[in-house]
C-alpha positions in Angstrom: -127.2 75.4 156.9 -123.8 77.0 156.6 -121.9 76.4 153.3 -118.3 76.0 154.6 -118.9 73.0 157.0 -120.9 71.2 154.3 -118.1 71.7 151.7 -115.5 70.6 154.2 -117.4 67.4 155.0 -117.6 66.6 151.2 -113.9 67.3 150.7 -112.9 65.1 153.7 -115.2 62.3 152.4 -113.7 62.5 148.9 -110.2 62.4 150.3 -110.9 59.4 152.5 -112.5 57.6 149.5 -109.3 58.2 147.4 -107.0 57.1 150.3 -109.0 53.9 150.9 -110.3 52.8 147.5 -108.2 54.6 144.8 -104.9 54.5 146.6 -102.8 53.7 143.6 -104.2 56.5 141.5 -103.9 58.9 144.3 -100.2 58.0 144.8 -99.6 58.4 141.1 -101.3 61.8 141.0 -99.3 62.9 144.1 -96.0 62.0 142.6 -96.9 63.5 139.2 -95.7 60.4 137.4 -97.2 59.7 134.0 -97.1 56.5 132.0 -94.4 58.1 129.7 -92.1 59.0 132.7 -92.1 55.5 134.1 -91.8 53.7 130.7 -88.2 52.6 129.7 -86.6 54.1 126.6 -86.8 52.1 123.4 -84.6 49.1 123.3 -81.9 48.9 120.6 -80.0 45.8 121.6 -80.0 42.7 123.8 -78.4 44.6 126.7 -80.9 47.4 126.4 -83.8 44.9 126.3 -82.7 43.3 129.6 -82.4 46.8 131.2 -85.8 47.6 129.9 -87.3 44.5 131.5 -85.6 45.3 134.8 -86.8 48.9 134.7 -90.4 47.9 133.9 -90.2 45.3 136.7 -89.1 48.0 139.1 -92.0 50.2 138.0 -94.4 47.4 138.7 -92.7 46.5 142.0 -94.1 49.7 143.5 -97.6 48.1 143.2 -96.7 44.6 144.1 -96.2 42.9 147.5 -92.9 41.0 147.9 -93.2 37.5 149.4 -90.6 35.1 150.7 -91.7 31.4 150.6 -90.1 28.2 151.8 -91.0 24.6 151.4 -91.7 22.9 154.7 -91.9 19.2 155.4 -93.5 17.4 158.3 -91.0 15.5 160.5 -91.4 13.4 163.6 -89.7 14.7 166.7 -88.2 12.0 168.8 -87.9 13.8 172.1 -90.9 14.7 174.2 -91.2 17.9 176.1 -90.1 17.5 179.7 -91.6 19.9 182.1 -90.8 20.4 185.8 -93.3 21.8 188.2 -95.2 21.4 191.4 -98.8 20.5 191.9 -101.1 21.7 194.6 -104.5 20.5 195.8 -107.6 22.3 194.8 -108.9 22.2 198.4 -107.4 21.5 201.8 -109.3 20.1 204.7 -108.3 20.0 208.4 -109.5 17.0 210.3 -109.9 17.4 214.0 -111.3 15.0 216.6 -114.3 15.9 218.7 -112.8 13.9 221.6 -109.4 13.0 222.9 -108.2 9.5 223.0 -105.3 7.3 222.1 -105.0 6.3 218.4 -105.0 2.4 218.2 -105.0 2.0 214.4 -102.5 3.1 211.7 -103.7 6.5 210.5 -104.0 7.3 206.8 -101.0 9.0 205.4 -101.1 12.8 204.7 -102.5 13.6 201.3 -104.4 10.3 200.8 -107.7 10.4 199.0 -110.7 9.7 201.1 -114.4 9.3 200.5 -117.4 10.1 202.7 -117.7 7.8 205.8 -114.1 6.5 205.4 -112.3 5.7 208.7 -109.3 7.9 209.0 -108.0 6.3 212.2 -109.5 4.3 215.2 -109.5 5.7 218.7 -109.3 3.6 221.9 -112.8 3.5 223.3 -111.5 3.1 226.9 -114.4 3.7 229.3 -116.6 5.3 226.7 -118.9 2.3 226.4 -119.6 2.2 230.1 -120.2 5.9 230.1 -122.6 5.5 227.1 -124.5 2.7 228.9 -124.8 4.8 232.0 -126.1 7.8 230.0 -128.7 5.6 228.3 -129.9 4.2 231.6 -130.4 7.8 233.0 -132.3 8.7 229.8 -134.7 5.8 230.3 -135.1 6.8 234.0 -135.9 10.4 233.0 -138.4 9.3 230.5 -140.1 7.1 233.1 -140.5 10.0 235.5 -142.2 12.3 232.9 -145.8 11.3 233.9 -144.9 11.8 237.6 -143.5 15.3 236.8 -146.7 16.2 234.9 -148.8 15.1 237.8 -146.8 17.3 240.2 -147.1 20.2 237.7 -150.9 19.9 237.6 -151.0 19.7 241.4 -148.9 22.9 241.7 -151.2 24.7 239.3 -154.3 23.6 241.3 -152.8 25.0 244.5 -152.3 28.4 242.8 
């Protein structure tokens, strides 16, 4: 293995360690401050003592995080939030008739909720009942002629 990449990796790892873990010591080393430089001079009187406390507080302030705090109290809010908006349906359905006729009942209003098998409106039956009775009679007649038609089919096959 080559020596230079290995030494570079070790140096980068050490530098990252000092930046992340030993940050305060690294900053003190980089600024070349010693404990004697940051210490205030000896206090000789009351005014000097107050200045010494302020100076030592400033030296410690570099390491401390400043915080602003307020006291909060729970209060009841009398007014409610008033929102204006518009609602839309999730789904829309178009209802169309399979037949044409005159509507004889009051149709449901637009947007009304309906369930399965609800009557939306009633149409005038007109001559539909007579047409239905005639169609049923023709169906019965056709069913009655089925044996006759089978007999004719057998006869036609026999002639072939």
